C-alpha positions in Angstrom: 28.9 45.2 24.9 26.3 44.7 27.4 26.3 45.5 31.1 23.6 43.1 32.2 23.0 44.4 35.7 22.1 48.0 35.0 18.5 49.1 34.5 17.6 51.9 32.1 16.4 55.1 33.6 16.1 58.1 31.3 17.5 61.3 32.8 19.3 59.6 35.6 21.9 57.2 34.1 23.1 56.2 30.7 25.7 54.0 29.3 27.2 52.7 26.1 28.1 53.7 22.6 28.1 57.5 23.1 29.8 63.5 21.4 27.2 63.1 24.0 27.6 59.9 25.9 30.6 58.3 27.5 29.7 54.7 27.0 30.4 51.5 25.3 28.5 49.1 23.1 28.7 46.2 25.4 26.7 43.3 24.4 26.3 46.1 23.9 29.0 48.4 22.7 32.5 48.4 21.1 33.9 49.5 17.9 31.9 47.0 16.0 34.0 44.1 15.0 37.3 45.5 16.1 39.8 44.5 18.7 42.6 46.9 19.8 46.0 45.2 19.9 48.8 46.0 22.2 50.5 47.9 19.5 47.4 50.2 19.0 46.2 48.8 15.7 42.6 47.9 15.1 41.8 44.6 13.5 38.5 44.3 11.8 37.2 41.2 10.1 40.8 40.0 9.6 42.1 43.2 8.2 44.4 45.9 9.8 44.1 49.6 9.7 45.7 52.4 11.8 43.3 53.8 14.4 42.5 57.5 14.3 44.8 59.5 16.6 42.9 60.1 19.8 42.5 63.5 21.4 45.0 64.3 24.2 42.3 66.3 26.0 41.1 64.6 29.1 37.7 65.6 30.4 36.4 65.1 34.0 32.9 66.0 35.3 31.3 66.2 38.7 29.0 64.7 39.9 29.6 61.2 38.7 27.4 59.8 35.9 24.1 58.5 37.3 24.4 60.4 40.6 21.1 61.0 42.5 20.2 63.4 45.2 22.8 65.9 44.2 22.6 69.1 46.3 21.5 72.2 44.4 24.8 73.9 45.0 26.8 71.0 43.6 29.5 70.3 43.2 28.8 70.5 39.5 32.0 71.1 37.6 33.7 70.2 34.3 37.5 70.3 33.9 39.9 69.4 31.1 43.6 68.6 31.2 45.9 68.9 28.1 43.3 70.9 26.2 40.6 73.6 26.3 36.9 73.4 26.6 35.0 74.1 23.4 31.4 73.9 24.8 29.5 72.7 27.9 25.8 72.2 28.0 23.9 71.5 31.2 20.2 71.0 30.4 17.1 69.6 32.1 14.8 66.9 30.6 12.9 69.6 28.6 16.1 70.9 27.0 16.2 74.1 29.0 19.8 75.0 29.5 21.4 76.1 32.7 23.7 79.2 32.4 27.3 78.5 33.1 30.7 80.0 32.5 34.0 78.6 31.1 37.0 80.0 32.9 39.4 82.4 31.3 42.0 79.7 30.8 39.5 77.4 29.1 40.1 74.5 31.5 37.1 74.7 33.8 33.3 75.3 33.8 30.7 75.7 36.5 27.0 76.8 36.5 26.3 80.4 37.4 24.1 79.6 40.3 22.4 76.8 42.3 20.3 74.2 40.4 16.6 73.5 40.8 15.5 70.7 43.2 14.1 67.5 42.0 15.3 67.8 38.4 17.1 65.4 36.0 20.0 66.9 34.2 22.3 66.0 31.3 25.8 67.4 31.2 27.6 67.4 27.8 31.1 68.8 27.3 33.5 69.0 24.4 37.2 69.8 24.5 40.0 69.9 22.0 43.7 69.4 22.3 46.5 71.5 20.7 46.0 69.7 17.4 42.3 70.5 17.3 41.2 66.9 18.0 38.0 66.8 20.0 37.0 64.7 23.0 33.5 64.5 24.4 31.9 63.4 27.7 28.3 62.9 28.7 26.9 62.4 32.1 23.5 62.5 33.8 22.4 63.2 37.3 19.4 64.2 39.4 19.2 66.9 42.1 17.7 66.1 45.4 13.9 66.5 45.8 12.5 68.4 48.6 12.3 66.5 51.8 9.1 64.3 52.0 8.2 64.9 48.4 8.6 63.0 45.1 8.3 63.9 41.4 8.0 61.8 38.2 10.5 62.3 35.4 8.9 61.4 32.1 9.6 60.0 28.6 8.9 61.1 25.9 9.2 64.9 26.2 6.1 67.1 26.3 5.3 68.3 22.7 7.5 65.8 21.0 6.8 63.7 17.8 7.9 60.1 18.2 7.8 56.7 16.5 5.1 54.1 16.9 7.1 52.1 19.6 7.5 54.9 22.1 6.0 54.0 25.5 5.2 56.4 28.3 7.8 55.9 31.0 7.8 57.5 34.4 10.7 57.4 36.8 10.1 58.5 40.3 12.6 60.5 42.4 11.8 58.3 45.4 10.7 54.7 45.9 7.0 54.2 45.7 5.5 52.0 48.4 1.8 52.5 47.5 1.9 51.7 43.8 -1.8 51.5 43.5 -2.5 55.1 44.7 0.3 56.5 42.5 -0.8 54.6 39.4 -4.4 55.7 40.0 -3.1 59.3 39.8 -1.7 58.9 36.3 -3.8 58.6 33.2 -2.7 57.9 29.6 -5.3 58.5 26.9 -5.0 58.2 23.1 -6.8 59.8 20.2 -8.0 57.8 18.3 -8.8 55.8 21.5 -7.0 52.6 22.2 -6.6 50.6 25.5 -3.4 51.6 27.4 -2.1 49.6 30.3 0.4 50.2 33.1 3.3 48.0 34.2 5.7 48.5 37.1 9.4 47.8 36.8 10.5 47.9 40.4 9.3 50.6 42.8 10.6 53.6 40.9 9.5 53.0 37.3 6.0 52.9 35.8 5.5 52.4 32.0 2.4 52.6 29.9 1.7 51.1 26.4 -1.0 49.7 24.2 -1.2 46.1 23.2 0.3 46.8 19.8 2.4 49.6 18.4 0.6 53.0 18.3 -1.1 53.9 15.0 0.6 56.7 13.0 -0.9 60.1 13.8 -2.1 59.1 17.3 -2.2 62.0 19.8 -1.4 60.9 23.4 -2.1 62.8 26.6 -0.4 61.9 30.0 -2.3 63.4 33.0 -0.2 63.6 36.2 -2.3 64.2 39.3 0.4 63.4 41.8 0.1 66.5 44.0 -0.4 65.5 47.6 -0.6 61.8 46.7 1.3 59.8 49.3 3.5 57.4 47.5 5.3 56.2 50.7 4.9 57.0 54.4 5.6 60.8 54.6 6.4 61.2 50.9 4.0 63.3 48.9 3.8 64.1 45.2 4.1 67.6 43.9 3.0 67.5 40.2 -0.3 68.4 38.6 0.2 68.7 34.9 -0.7 67.4 31.4 1.8 66.2 28.8 1.2 65.7 25.2 3.0 63.9 22.4 2.2 62.9 18.8 3.0 59.6 17.1 4.5 60.4 13.6 4.8 58.2 10.6 5.1 54.5 11.1 8.6 53.0 10.7 9.4 49.5 11.9 12.7 48.0 10.8 13.8 44.3 10.9 17.4 43.4 11.7 18.4 39.9 10.5 21.8 39.2 12.1 22.2 35.9 10.3 21.7 37.6 7.0 23.5 40.7 8.2 20.8 43.1 6.9 18.6 45.9 8.3 15.4 46.3 6.4 13.5 49.6 6.9 9.7 49.4 6.5 7.4 52.3 6.5 3.6 52.9 6.5 0.7 50.8 7.6 1.5 48.1 5.1 5.2 47.9 6.0 6.5 48.8 2.6 10.2 48.2 2.2 12.0 51.5 1.6 15.7 50.5 2.3 17.8 47.4 2.9 21.1 48.2 4.6 24.1 45.9 5.3 25.1 45.6 8.9 27.5 43.8 11.2 26.2 42.7 14.6 27.7 41.2 17.7 30.2 38.4 17.5 29.6 34.9 18.9 31.4 36.0 22.1 29.5 39.3 22.4 26.1 38.6 20.7 23.6 41.4 20.1 20.4 41.3 22.0 17.4 39.8 20.1 13.9 41.1 20.4 12.0 44.4 20.0 14.2 47.4 20.7 13.1 51.1 20.6 15.4 54.0 19.8 15.5 56.2 22.9 18.2 58.8 22.0 20.2 60.0 19.0 23.8 61.4 18.9 25.3 62.7 15.7 28.8 62.0 17.1 29.5 60.3 20.4 32.1 58.5 22.4 32.3 54.8 23.1 34.6 53.5 25.9 34.9 49.9 26.9 35.5 50.9 30.6 31.8 51.9 30.9 30.7 48.4 30.1 33.3 46.6 32.3 35.7 45.6 29.5 38.8 47.4 30.7 40.9 49.3 28.2 39.9 47.4 25.0 38.8 50.5 23.1 38.0 54.1 23.3 36.6 55.7 20.2 35.8 59.4 20.8 33.9 60.2 17.6 31.5 57.4 16.8 29.1 58.8 14.1 25.3 58.5 13.9 24.7 56.6 17.2 21.2 55.7 18.3 20.6 54.1 21.7 18.6 50.9 21.9 19.3 49.8 25.5 20.6 51.6 28.6 23.3 48.9 29.0 25.1 49.8 25.9 23.4 48.5 22.7 23.4 51.1 19.9 22.9 51.1 16.2 25.6 53.3 14.8 27.9 54.3 12.0 31.3 52.7 11.8 34.2 54.1 9.8 37.1 52.1 11.3 36.2 48.6 10.4 37.0 46.7 7.2 34.1 47.6 4.9 33.9 44.0 3.9 32.3 42.9 7.2 29.1 44.8 6.6 26.6 42.4 5.2 29.0 39.5 5.6 30.0 39.0 9.3 29.1 39.8 12.9 32.2 41.2 14.5 31.1 43.8 17.1 30.8 43.6 20.9 27.0 43.8 20.7 26.2 46.9 18.7 24.7 47.0 15.2 27.1 48.8 12.9 26.7 50.3 9.5 29.3 51.6 7.1 29.9 55.3 7.6 32.2 58.3 7.2 34.3 59.8 9.9 32.8 63.0 11.5 29.1 62.3 11.3 28.5 64.8 8.5 27.6 62.3 5.7 23.9 61.8 5.0 24.5 59.5 2.1 26.4 56.7 4.0 24.3 53.8 5.3 24.8 55.1 8.9 24.0 58.6 7.9 20.9 57.6 6.0 19.5 55.6 8.8 20.2 58.4 11.3 18.4 61.0 9.1 15.4 58.7 8.7 15.0 57.7 12.4 13.2 59.4 15.3 13.1 58.4 19.0 10.4 55.7 19.3 11.2 54.0 16.0 11.4 50.2 16.3 14.1 47.7 15.4 12.9 44.0 15.6 16.2 42.1 15.9 16.3 38.4 14.9 19.1 35.9 15.1 19.7 32.2 15.6 21.4 32.9 18.9 21.7 35.6 21.6 19.7 36.7 24.6 16.3 38.4 24.5 16.7 42.0 25.6 15.3 42.5 29.2 12.2 44.6 28.9 13.4 47.2 31.5 16.7 47.7 29.7 15.7 50.7 27.7 12.3 51.4 26.4 11.8 47.7 25.5 8.6 46.7 27.3 7.2 45.3 24.0 9.0 42.1 24.8 6.5 41.5 27.6 3.4 39.6 26.4 0.2 41.6 26.8 -1.3 39.4 29.5 1.9 39.6 31.5 2.1 43.3 30.9 -1.4 44.0 32.2 -0.6 41.8 35.3 2.2 44.2 36.1 -0.3 46.9 37.0 -1.0 47.6 40.7 -4.6 48.1 39.8 -5.2 44.8 38.1 -8.4 43.0 39.1 
């Protein structure tokens, strides 16, 4: 299922098929190929099966998902009704966890102290009901920056190893009025050298990429020299630092939604290493076409139709092996609830790309489990179909859908 109006911004907001993300696959995200009937049954490709019993535990979190300018003293809270908290993890973009305490009765959690300013956080909580059935919730928010300053939140993480499609994406805590001076303060270099160009998506997001996918083994350095740079009247940058990441092995996969296949290719020559059967979006909820880059991975996650504006059609709390392709809700993920006959034969989802899988996310041998184990953030899926919209380039890390000449023209420093 696809929420068309929402722009991707890592560390500030997330949607869609997600034990880490409350979201839905809305053109992108729904239990692929399934419709929930009034009686509670799930129909998949013409068949019927009883849905898994949902957890009775109900999680709520503050602040709301996507909140910005949250005060350092909150409120930041997690609460559960009809259950007990199993775990709560509040972490910044580097993965550093913020200490917090679950109350003695197991129904509430709060951080142990005030949060840092100008920081993007993810808040992931898991609870279980009296039958041991788990429920999960994920949200993201950003604390307020110091008055008259701004910072850049960055993707990928410093020190990470990524796929050949990973761009450099900067999201600023405040709107940038003087794009040229800010862009001039950021340099992206590669070893071995390759031209890298900048492109602005609005006044808060600046991405960098080469003309073609990175070569395997490339080492990339991002130099931020934003300290005291005036991005808007009275707003000055605070960061002077260098970030590094490495491009790992090359893996570019092709999804043919007409043939219902996902072909995994590896290496410089694109050798076929695996062909998997898939089910994509139905005619009413077609999957995006174009180049899409994996931005996040969740071994188990929750998908909820409400997060993509589809009411109460579905709520699957334990979707296995989910990998985000857009911020609006497109995932490639495992599916244990659909009729196995739809994979490789029919497109029945609300926009996600589904593969046969086992409940729980533990299997590494299922098609969904295999792909999850052999995928890293930055890997590319090139989705082809006879119908469907092209994915907007700012919906996720999908700037590869912008032709190179147009990409270069999106720089504030173009001639």
